[in-house]
C-alpha positions in Angstrom: -17.4 -3.0 -36.4 -16.6 -6.7 -36.8 -13.2 -5.7 -38.5 -12.3 -3.6 -35.5 -13.3 -6.3 -33.0 -11.2 -8.8 -34.9 -8.2 -6.4 -34.8 -8.5 -5.7 -31.2 -8.6 -9.3 -30.5 -5.5 -10.1 -32.6 -3.8 -7.3 -30.9 -4.7 -8.7 -27.4 -3.3 -12.1 -28.4 0.1 -10.5 -29.5 0.4 -8.3 -26.2 1.8 -11.1 -24.0 4.9 -11.4 -26.3 5.8 -8.1 -25.0 4.9 -8.6 -21.4 1.6 -8.4 -19.5 2.1 -4.8 -18.4 1.9 -3.2 -21.9 -2.0 -3.5 -22.2 -2.2 -1.3 -19.0 0.6 1.4 -20.0 0.1 5.0 -21.0 2.7 6.3 -23.4 3.6 9.7 -24.8 5.4 10.1 -28.2 7.6 13.2 -28.5 8.8 13.7 -32.2 8.7 16.7 -34.6 8.3 14.2 -37.7 4.7 13.3 -38.4 5.6 10.2 -39.9 7.6 8.8 -37.0 4.8 9.6 -34.5 2.1 8.0 -36.9 4.3 4.8 -37.0 4.6 4.7 -33.4 1.0 5.4 -32.6 0.1 2.6 -35.0 2.5 0.3 -33.5 1.9 0.7 -29.8 -1.7 2.1 -30.0 -3.5 -1.3 -30.3 -1.3 -2.8 -27.6 -1.3 -0.2 -24.9 -4.1 1.5 -22.6 -3.5 5.1 -23.9 -1.2 6.9 -26.3 -0.7 10.4 -26.9 1.8 12.3 -29.3 3.6 15.8 -29.2 5.0 17.5 -32.0 7.5 19.4 -29.8 8.9 19.7 -26.1 6.6 22.5 -25.5 3.5 20.6 -26.2 4.8 17.5 -24.4 5.4 19.6 -21.2 1.8 20.7 -21.4 0.6 17.0 -21.8 2.8 16.1 -18.6 1.2 18.7 -16.6 -2.3 17.2 -17.3 -1.7 13.5 -17.3 0.4 10.6 -16.0 2.4 8.8 -18.6 4.4 5.4 -17.6 6.8 5.8 -20.7 8.0 8.7 -22.6 9.4 8.1 -26.1 11.5 11.0 -26.9 13.4 12.1 -30.1 16.4 13.8 -29.4 17.2 16.1 -32.4 14.1 18.4 -32.7 13.8 22.2 -33.6 14.2 24.6 -30.6 15.5 22.0 -27.9 16.9 18.7 -28.2 15.5 15.7 -26.3 18.4 15.3 -23.9 18.1 19.0 -22.6 14.3 18.8 -22.3 14.7 15.5 -20.2 17.2 17.2 -17.7 14.9 20.1 -17.2 11.9 17.9 -16.6 13.6 15.7 -14.1 14.5 18.9 -12.3 10.9 19.7 -11.8 9.4 16.5 -10.9 9.3 13.8 -13.8 9.5 10.2 -12.8 8.3 8.3 -15.9 10.7 6.1 -17.8 12.1 7.7 -21.0 13.4 6.1 -24.1 15.6 8.3 -26.2 15.5 8.1 -30.1 18.4 9.2 -32.2 19.9 8.7 -35.7 23.5 9.3 -34.4 24.9 6.5 -32.4 27.9 8.3 -30.9 29.2 7.6 -27.3 28.9 11.1 -26.1 25.0 11.2 -27.0 24.5 7.8 -25.1 26.5 9.2 -22.0 24.3 12.4 -22.0 21.1 10.4 -22.4 22.0 8.3 -19.4 22.9 11.3 -17.3 19.7 12.9 -18.2 17.7 9.8 -16.8 17.1 8.0 -20.1 16.7 4.3 -19.2 17.0 3.2 -23.0 18.4 4.3 -26.1 17.0 3.4 -29.6 19.0 4.0 -32.8 16.8 5.1 -35.8 15.8 3.5 -38.1 14.3 0.7 -36.1 11.7 -2.0 -36.4 8.4 -2.2 -34.4 9.6 -5.2 -32.4 12.7 -3.0 -31.2 10.6 -0.2 -29.8 8.1 -2.7 -28.4 10.6 -4.7 -26.7 12.3 -1.3 -25.2 9.0 -0.2 -23.9 8.2 -3.6 -22.4 11.8 -3.8 -20.7 11.0 -0.1 -19.2 7.6 -1.5 -17.8 9.2 -4.6 -16.4 11.9 -2.4 -14.8 9.4 -0.1 -13.3 7.3 -2.9 -11.9 10.0 -4.6 -10.4 11.3 -1.4 -8.7 7.9 -0.5 -7.2 7.3 -4.2 -6.1 10.7 -4.3 -4.3 10.1 -0.9 -2.7 6.6 -1.9 -1.4 8.1 -5.1 -0.2 10.9 -3.5 1.6 8.5 -1.0 3.2 6.5 -3.7 4.5 9.3 -5.3 6.1 10.1 -2.2 7.8 6.8 -1.3 8.8 6.2 -4.6 10.8 8.7 -6.9 12.6 6.1 -9.7 12.6 5.3 -11.8 9.8 1.8 -11.6 8.5 -0.3 -14.6 8.7 -3.8 -15.1 7.1 -3.8 -11.5 6.2 -5.9 -11.9 2.8 -8.8 -13.6 4.7 -11.5 -12.5 7.0 -12.0 -15.8 9.1 -15.1 -16.5 10.9 -18.8 -17.5 10.6 -20.4 -15.1 13.2 -23.0 -12.9 12.2 -20.8 -9.9 12.8 -17.9 -10.9 10.4 -20.4 -12.1 7.9 -22.1 -8.6 7.8 -18.6 -7.3 7.3 -17.8 -9.6 4.4 -21.2 -8.7 2.8 -20.5 -5.0 3.0 -17.0 -5.5 1.5 -18.5 -7.4 -1.6 -20.8 -4.4 -2.3 -18.3 -1.7 -1.9 -15.3 -3.4 -3.5 -16.3 -3.0 -7.0 -17.1 0.9 -6.6 -14.3 3.8 -6.4 -15.8 4.7 -3.2 -13.3 5.9 -0.4 -13.7 3.4 2.6 -12.9 4.2 6.3 -12.1 1.3 8.4 -12.7 1.7 12.1 -12.4 -0.7 15.1 -10.0 -1.4 17.9 -6.4 -2.5 17.3 -6.0 -6.0 16.0 -9.6 -6.6 14.7 -8.2 -7.0 11.0 -8.7 -3.7 9.3 -5.7 -4.5 7.0 -7.3 -7.8 6.3 -10.5 -5.9 5.2 -8.4 -3.4 3.2 -6.7 -6.2 1.2 -10.1 -8.1 0.7 -11.6 -4.7 -0.7 -8.6 -4.4 -3.0 -8.8 -8.1 -4.2 -12.5 -8.0 -5.1 -12.0 -4.5 -7.0 -11.0 -3.9 -10.6 -7.7 -3.0 -9.2 -6.9 -6.5 -8.0 -4.0 -6.8 -10.4 -2.4 -3.6 -9.6 -0.2 -3.0 -6.3 -1.8 -3.0 -2.8 0.4 -0.4 -0.7 -0.2 -0.4 3.0 1.2 2.6 5.0 1.2 2.9 9.0 1.0 6.5 9.4 2.1 6.1 13.1 5.3 4.5 12.0 6.7 7.2 10.1 8.6 10.0 11.7 6.5 13.3 11.3 9.4 15.1 9.4 9.5 12.3 6.8 6.0 11.4 6.1 5.4 13.9 3.4 8.5 12.6 1.4 7.5 9.1 2.2 3.9 9.7 0.6 4.6 11.9 -2.1 8.1 11.5 -3.0 11.0 14.0 -3.4 13.5 15.6 -5.8 17.3 15.4 -5.5 18.5 18.0 -3.2 15.0 18.9 -1.8 16.5 18.4 1.7 19.6 17.4 3.5 20.1 13.7 2.5 17.9 13.6 -0.6 20.6 12.5 -2.9 18.4 11.4 -5.8 15.0 11.6 -7.2 12.6 9.3 -5.5 9.1 8.2 -6.0 6.7 8.3 -3.1 4.3 5.6 -2.0 1.4 7.4 -4.0 3.1 6.7 -7.1 4.2 3.3 -6.1 0.3 2.4 -5.6 -0.3 4.0 -9.2 -3.4 2.1 -10.6 -4.0 0.1 -7.5 -4.9 0.8 -3.9 -3.1 2.9 -1.0 -4.1 1.9 2.4 -3.4 4.6 5.2 -3.6 2.8 8.4 -3.6 4.9 11.8 -4.7 8.1 9.8 -5.5 9.8 13.1 -1.7 9.8 13.9 -1.1 11.9 10.8 0.5 15.4 11.6 -1.9 18.3 11.0 0.7 19.8 8.3 0.5 16.8 6.2 -3.3 16.2 6.5 -3.8 19.4 4.5 -1.7 18.1 1.7 -3.5 14.9 1.9 -6.8 16.7 1.4 -5.5 18.3 -1.7 -4.2 15.2 -3.1 -7.6 13.2 -2.5 -9.7 16.0 -4.0 -7.4 16.9 -7.0 -6.0 13.4 -7.5 -2.7 15.2 -7.8 0.6 15.2 -5.7 3.4 17.4 -5.6 6.7 15.8 -4.5 8.8 17.8 -1.9 11.1 20.1 -4.0 9.1 19.8 -7.1 7.4 22.5 -9.2 5.1 20.1 -11.0 2.2 18.4 -9.7 1.8 14.5 -10.8 -1.4 13.1 -11.4 -2.3 9.9 -9.7 -4.8 7.1 -10.3 -5.5 5.0 -7.2 -7.9 4.0 -4.7 -7.7 5.2 -1.1 -8.7 3.2 1.8 -8.3 4.7 5.4 -8.2 3.0 8.9 -8.1 4.1 12.5 -8.7 2.7 15.9 -9.2 6.1 17.2 -12.3 8.2 17.5 -11.9 10.8 14.7 -15.1 12.8 15.4 -13.6 13.3 19.1 -10.3 14.2 17.5 -11.7 16.7 15.3 -13.4 18.3 18.3 -10.1 18.5 20.1 -8.5 20.1 17.0 -6.0 17.1 16.5 -7.7 16.2 13.1 -9.1 18.3 10.3 -12.6 18.3 10.0 -12.6 18.8 6.3 -10.3 15.7 5.7 -12.7 13.8 8.2 -15.7 14.5 6.1 -13.8 13.8 2.9 -12.6 10.3 4.0 -15.7 9.2 5.9 -17.8 8.5 2.8 -18.4 4.8 3.6 -17.3 3.7 7.2 -17.0 0.0 7.8 -16.7 -1.0 11.6 -14.6 -4.1 12.3 -16.1 -5.8 15.4 -13.8 -6.9 18.3 -13.1 -10.4 18.8 -15.2 -10.8 21.9 -18.5 -9.8 19.9 -17.7 -12.4 17.3 -19.4 -15.6 19.1 -17.3 -18.7 18.5 -14.8 -17.4 15.9 -12.1 -17.3 18.3 -12.0 -21.2 18.2 -12.0 -21.4 14.7 -9.1 -18.8 14.4 -7.3 -20.5 17.3 -7.2 -23.8 15.4 -6.3 -22.1 12.1 -3.3 -20.2 13.9 -2.2 -23.4 15.6 -2.1 -25.4 12.2 -0.3 -22.6 10.3 2.0 -21.5 13.1 3.0 -25.0 13.9 4.2 -25.5 10.4 6.0 -22.3 10.2 7.8 -22.8 13.3 8.5 -26.5 12.9 6.9 -27.4 16.3 4.1 -29.8 17.2 0.8 -28.4 17.7 -0.3 -27.9 21.2 -3.8 -29.5 22.0 -6.7 -27.2 22.5 -8.5 -29.3 25.1 -11.8 -28.6 26.8 -10.5 -26.4 29.7 -8.5 -24.3 27.1 -11.5 -23.9 24.9 -13.5 -22.7 27.9 -11.1 -20.2 28.8 -10.8 -19.0 25.1 -14.4 -18.2 25.0 -14.3 -16.6 28.4 -11.6 -14.2 27.7 -12.2 -10.6 26.5 -9.3 -10.3 24.1 -8.3 -6.6 24.6 -5.8 -7.2 21.8 -8.2 -8.9 19.5 -7.2 -11.4 16.6 -3.4 -10.1 16.9 -3.4 -10.8 20.6 -5.0 -14.4 19.9 -2.3 -15.2 17.3 0.5 -14.1 19.7 -0.9 -16.3 22.3 -0.9 -19.3 20.0 2.7 -18.7 19.0 3.8 -18.2 22.5 1.9 -21.5 23.4 3.7 -23.4 20.7 7.2 -22.1 21.9 6.4 -22.9 25.4 4.7 -26.4 24.7 1.6 -25.5 26.6 -1.1 -22.6 27.1 -0.2 -20.1 29.8 -1.7 -21.0 33.3 -4.8 -18.7 32.8 -5.7 -20.5 29.6 -5.5 -24.1 31.1 -8.3 -23.8 33.6 -6.1 -23.8 36.7 -8.2 -21.2 38.2 -11.7 -21.9 38.8 -14.2 -20.6 36.1 -16.2 -18.8 38.7 -13.3 -16.7 39.8 -12.3 -16.0 36.0 -15.7 -15.1 35.2 -16.1 -12.8 38.2 -13.3 -10.7 37.0 -14.2 -7.4 35.2 -12.8 -6.6 32.0 -10.4 -4.2 33.3 -9.1 -6.8 35.8 -8.6 -9.5 33.1 -7.0 -6.9 30.9 -4.7 -5.8 33.8 -3.7 -9.2 34.8 -2.9 -10.4 31.2 -0.9 -7.3 30.3 1.2 -7.6 33.5 1.7 -11.3 33.0 3.1 -10.7 29.4 5.1 -7.8 30.9 6.6 -10.2 33.4 7.4 -12.9 30.8 9.4 -10.4 28.8 11.3 -9.0 31.7 9.6 -5.5 31.6 10.4 -4.8 27.9 7.4 -2.8 26.9 8.1 -3.0 23.2 8.2 -6.5 23.0 5.2 -6.8 25.3 3.3 -4.6 22.9 4.3 -6.6 20.0 3.1 -9.9 21.6 0.0 -8.4 22.8 -0.8 -6.6 19.4 -1.4 -3.2 21.0 0.7 -0.2 20.7 3.5 0.9 23.1 1.7 4.1 24.0 -1.3 2.0 25.2 0.9 0.0 27.7 2.6 3.0 28.9 -0.8 4.7 29.5 -2.1 1.9 31.3 1.0 1.3 33.4 1.0 4.9 34.5 -2.8 4.6 35.6 -1.7 1.4 37.4 1.3 2.8 39.1 3.4 0.3 37.8 
């Protein structure tokens, strides 16, 4: 037992030499020669998370059907079918892992065929252990960079606003302390979490906190706004697609489920997901397998799912707009994010924090939060919650002063006598006037959806 412990410790010390991702990788070795399979298993086994071997392409296909592998190391010349032909077939039915082709014949034609088949590296036999370890490390680094870049580009497309303090739940009110305590309890567990609450209450912040405190913290966190993806594209975005699966699909593409592999997938505004996609999502949750558009093979996935909504999903189920079986499947642990108006004095702490951070980002001097502004901040009901507060601070920095309603130019009695609906109407109309009636920009500043503004304006006959 002691010798085994020493061996694993030594292997762990050597692993960083070949990159930090090798220890988390799963690898499949496909070769008809037992000696070569044994050599690769002994070389890679102590350094990776999981390694399996296959003596031929049929066995390899069966293993790919059952498990996900990050890298496949494949011999080219084998009885029955060569590696290049098998790789071409696998790519055509849904195979996304990186492949390293081994061959004893270093001719240009084989190299070209391997690249066309989708191999990402080419190793000439015989080779030393360091050569194959470096080849695997290059594959893993390439895969990580591709997925990180995709997720970053996706986040930039999904929001036109930069995210501030997105990883912290700020405040010391009893309501937000209870949220933090619940997150601390549920984060280490694999439990599916449903975050509910009004728009702008910090549901993505809570999701990121759950991810950061889980054992998946070192893997990707992929946020998806279901309302921002066109209904005809959401299946491809989530599950990926094969080349030629539909018009415009010019190459194989991994979906967001695969980009979150090993980490956390956060599906925001889940109530906006089309019914047709809901059934596919339910199957993916239950089976932990996805089928890319146009693929014949289901791909195993290992990730945690967190959902969020500002809608009443139970009401949507009764109206037939949300699948009952999906609702009961995702509603394992529901966590309510309280609105800002129920968080006691947290609005002042958040306002000061936003003022400090945003003044640095914008390169503008901070605006003093004087006593009259403090009183107004505490009186206001914040229909757009934390997002609206952040936008108010940014607007005040740009203008050099807080808007009239937040400088106490009206009497506190008059302000306090207003109903919540009056305050909300007055503030939304004031922002619309500021932006010249541009409802998209007003929605962005208020931290609410364009649909909400349209609905309220229709009710107010505006």
